[in-house]
N, C-alpha and C positions, 0 to 999 in steps of 0.2 A: 494344485492345479497349474500347468504349464501354459506358457504364453499363448500358444496357439489355442488351447482349449479355452482361455479366458476371452480371447478375441472373438472366437465363435459364439460363445455364450453372451458376451456383451452385444454383439451385433443383432442378436434375437431379442434381447430382454431390456437394454437401456435406451432411454430417450437420447437421441444423438445430439447432444450439445457440445461435444469436443471432439477434435480430431487428435487422436492419441498418438504419441510416439510409440513405436513397437518395441517396447523395453518393459519389462515388469520387475520392479524394485520390490526386494522381499526384506532388506535391511539397511541398517545405516549405523555408523559409528563417527562421532565428531563431524568433520567436514566432508565425509564420504558416505555414498549410497552403494549398496551391493545388489547386483541383479540376480536372477535365479540360477545363474551359473557360477556365482561367487565372484565376478568381476567388479572391481571397485571403481568407481566414478567421482571424481572431484565436483561436489556441488556448489556451484557459484550461483544457484538460484533459490535455494533453501525453502522450496515449496511456495515460490511467489513471495518470498520475503517473510515467511512465517516461522521457520525453525531457527530462531534467533541464537540459540545456544548450540545450534548443530543437531546431530542425531544421537540418541541414546544417552543424553546428559544425565549424570547421576543425580543432581538436584531435582530434575524433573520426574526422574524415575521414583525417587523417595517420596515426593510429593503425592504422585498418584497412588503409590502403595499405601502410604500411611492414611490418606483421605478415603481412598475407596474402601478401606477396612472400617471407617467410621460412619460416614454418611455421604451418599451420592446425591440425593435430591430430595428437598421438601416443598418447593414451589416458593413464590414470592409473598404466599399468604402468611409466612411465618419468618422468624428471624434465624440467622446462623451468623457465626463470627466472621466468616470470611469477606462479606461484602463490606463491612466497616472497616476491616484492616486493609482490604485492597483500596478501597476509596480514599484512605487517608494518605497512602503512598502515591496514588495518582494525582490527588489535589496539591500535595506538596510539590510534586515534580512538574506540573503544568502551570501552576499559578491560578488556575479555576477553583471553584467552590463546591460544586456538587456534581454527582456521577449518576448516570442511568446505566445499568449493565444490560447487555443483550448477547446474541450469540455470534454476530459477525459484523464486518464493516459496513455492509449495505444496510443492515439493521440500523446500526448506530447513525448513520447517514439519515435514514428515514425518520429517526427520533429527533435529529437536529431540524430537519425540514418542518416536521410538525410542530417542534417547539417555536420556531420562527412564525409560523401562522397563528399560533395560539397566543404568542407575545403580541403580535400586531391587534389581534381581537382585543386582548386586555387592554392595551394602550388606547385603542379607539373607545373603549367603555370609560377610560378615564380623561377623555377629552382631547387626547393627542392625535393628530392625523398621521396615519401610517397605513399605507396600503398592503396589498397582498401579493405584489410583484416579486419575483425572485430573479436576480442576476446571477450567471454562471459564466464560465469562461469556455471560450473555444477550445478544443482538444481536451477538454476535462474527461475524467472518468470518476464516477462515484458509487457505482454499482449495478445491479441488475434488478432490483425490485421497482415498482413502477414509479415511485417517487425520486429514487436515486438514478433510475434511467431517464427520467425527465430532465435531470440536471446534467445528464452525461451527452457530450456534443456529438460524437460520431454517430451519423445517420444511420450506419449498419446496425447499431444497438438499439436506437429508438424507432426507426421506422416501422418495423413489423408490428408494434404494439400501440401505435396511434390510434385514438387520441389519448394522450397522456395528461400529466399534471399542467392545468392550465396557468398562465401568467409566468411562464419562464422565459427569459430572453437572454441571448448569448452575447458576451462581450469579447471583442478581439483580444487574444492573448497579449498581456502586458502593454496594452494601449491605454494610457491614462485618460487621453482625451475621448476615447469611445467610452470608457467607463464613466466619466464625467457627463458626457452627453446622453446616457442612457439612464443615469440615476436621477431619482426625484424621491419626493414623499411617498409616492405609490410603492416604493420598494421596501420590502420587509426584511430581505436578506440578500447579502452579497457571499457568493460562495466560491471558493478558491482551494486549490491545492498548493501549499508553499513550493513543493517539488511535484510537478506532474508526472506520475508515474508511467501509466498506460499511454499517455500522450507523448513519450519520448525522452523521458528524464530533461524536463525543463525546468529549472528554479524559476519562480516568478522574481521580478526585479523588486528591490526595496522601494523604489518610487511608486510602484503599483500598488503593493501591498499597503504602504503608508497612504496612498489615496484612498484605497478602500476603506481603511481605518478612519481616515477624516470625514470621508462622507457619510459613513455610518453614524458616527458620533453626532454629526450635525442634526440628523433627524430622529435618531433612537432605533434605526434598523439594526439588526444583528449582523455581526461579520462571522461568518462560518469558515472554518480552517479544517480541511479533510486532512488528517494525519495518519491515515489508515494504512498507507504504505510507509510514509516518511517518518512517522512517529515511533516512541518508544526506542530511541536511540539509533536509529537507522542513519541518521545524517551526522551523528556525532554529539547531537543535544537529545535531551529526552523528547522534545518536540522541534521540528525544523522553525516553527515560527519564532523560537526564542533566538535564533541567529538574526533574526531581524529587529529584535528588541520591541516587537509588537504583540499585544495580547489580545486574541479573538475574544467574542463572546461565547463561542461554541467550538469544540474541537471534537474529533472522532478518532478513536484508536481501535486497532484489531490486530492485523495480521500476526506481529511478533509477540503480542501480549501474552497469550498462552503457550507459546513454544511449541505449537502442534495441536494443543487442545482449543477447540472453538470458543471464543469469547470476544465480545466486543464491548465499547464504552463510550457513551456520549457525555462531554464534560461541558459544563456551562458556569457562567457567573450567577451569583445570588439573585441578582436582578432578572435575569432571564428565566430563571428557574420558578419565579413567581407565578408563570403563566401555566404550569401543569399541577394539577391536583390529583388525589387519588381517583382513579378509574378512568382517566383521560387517556392514559397510555399503559402498557404493561407488556409482559412475556411470561411464557411459562417456564422455560429452561435458562433464561438470561441470568448470569451471576449465581449460579449454583455452587454448592460447596467444592465440587472438584475442580471446576474451571477457576475459581477464585484461588484455591490453594495452589494450583500451578502457576497462575499469574503472580501470586506473591513470590513464589519460588524462583521465577525468571528475574523479577526486579531485584530481589535481595541478592541473586547470584551476580547480577550486573554491578550492583553497587559494591559487592565484596570484592569482585575480581576486577573492578575499576575499568569496566568495559567501555565506558564513554571515551576515555583516553586512547584505549586501544583502537577504537573505531576510527577516531580523528586521525591518529597516526598511522594505521593501516590503510585507511581510506586515501589519505594524502599519497601515500606511496604507491598505491593502486594507480590511483588518478595520474600520477606523473609517469609511471610506466607506460600507461595507455597513451599518454600525450607523446611520449617518445617514439611508440611505436606508430602512431598516427602520422608523425612527422615523416617518417619512410615509406608511408603508403599513399599514394594519390586517390585510393578509392575511399580513405578514411576522411570523413568531412569534419568532424569535431568531435570532442570528447566533453561530455557534461556531467554534472551531478555533485553531490557532497557526500562526504563520509562513506559508507559502504552501500550508497544508492547511485550507481554510475551507469552511464550509457556511452557507447561509441557509435556514432551516426555513419553509416556507410553510403556510398554514392547510388546505389540502387537496391530494390527489394529482392531480387533475385539473389544477388551477392550476399546480401544478409541471410537469406534462407540457406544459401549454400554452405556460408561459414558455421550458422548453427548446426547444421547436420554434420559436417566434418569435425566440429568440436566434440560432437556427441561420439561419432567413430572413434575419436581419441580420448573417449572417457571423461569428458568434461561437460557439465551440464551448464548452459546459459539459455537464453530465450531471446525472441525477436520482439520487439513492441514498436508500434507505430510504423509498421512495415520495414523500415530501414535501420532501426536502432538496435543493437545488441545491448542487452540489458543484464546487468550485474548485479544481484541481490545476495550476497553470500552470507553464511552465518557469521555472526559477531566474533567467533573465536577463530576466524581466519588469519594465517600467518604469511609471513613474506615469502616462504618457499612455495606456497600454494600460488600466489601471485605470480611468481617468477615462472612456474610451471605453466599456468594458464595464457600469460603474455607470449612466451617463448612458442607455444603451440599456435596461438592466433597468429603470430608473425609468420610462422612456416606455412599455415593456410592461406594467409593473404599474399604471401609471396608466390605460392604455387599457382593460386587463381590468376596473379598478375602476369605470369609468363605465358599464360595461354595465348594463342594467336588472336583469338576472338573470344574475349571475356564473356560478353552476354551469351554468346552461344553455348561456351564451354559451360557455364553455369547451369543454362538451361539443360543442357545434355546430361548434367549430373543428375538431374531430377526426372529424366524422361522415363 
């Protein structure tokens, strides 16, 4: 089916939740995607941080082929080897004790929120004062389901679905004084992303993270770290919180975990896990044999190929090249991020939209987040020549835009 036929069919059949870019990708290899005409695109988005090993990786293909021939699904009413094997890898790399498997990041976050409320109930039954209030950060993004969107700050995501989960209050990003003012024994959980993704690639400061850990330790509240976008190596460590030397009570993983196969995981301490017992939470598909087999292959490949070191080195080079580029363009406000989770903030939203569109015309895939930020979430196998290609193209696009007599008008005209 050709692109125009697909667009016509989708316009009649699908619920309209996305404004799609008019390109139909039909294949991929390594860091490249291929459209229906065979044109190759450098993929610096990797399916919003999902395709960690790139496209068509032989380890993932082999895992899918082998496991699909054995067993696809049994439900969580029975055992299969994959969950324990994957859980062992995840607990070793995160420093946490127990795992709940699900299908996506938002489901993992829902499990974390439910755990926090259940833990507060347990502690109250044991005589400890612990309320039900949840603190989240401004500019946060935790998912689209009702609990996750309740802790997501942007009103456009929350407003149409209110009333949402009660007892959620937002703290100003990186503001320790505001956190301390809003924290009390009524709080059962403090929620944060070590690096805000949808919010514009903003790493939280060590001071704020440490304050959240200190306050939650004082009362017994849980510290929840959302690593759905920043975890499993994206920032150069298995989890971004490891760069801060702070261990949360709960963390959530998803996007890169399955290399393209849907899987999510909520991990927690032994203490927090006391709050859940059989029947309190569950999932039909979560942690199935196929998803676990692929996730194991992703992790084992990352270890075998020493990809964490590669991410750190390649990410450092990418960051430095973007910084050099930004120094030569007044429209570039700031470069932020860690590892291969990077963002370049531009001076206005229309320019950022223009740049994303022009990059795509030059067959380089990125996207725009928080209106003004160019987001780079490439596959972990990215090489320096790919970075050089992207930075040179970005330089040419920004230079071309800067030479326009009236930049805002020129940018708007490009989208008229």
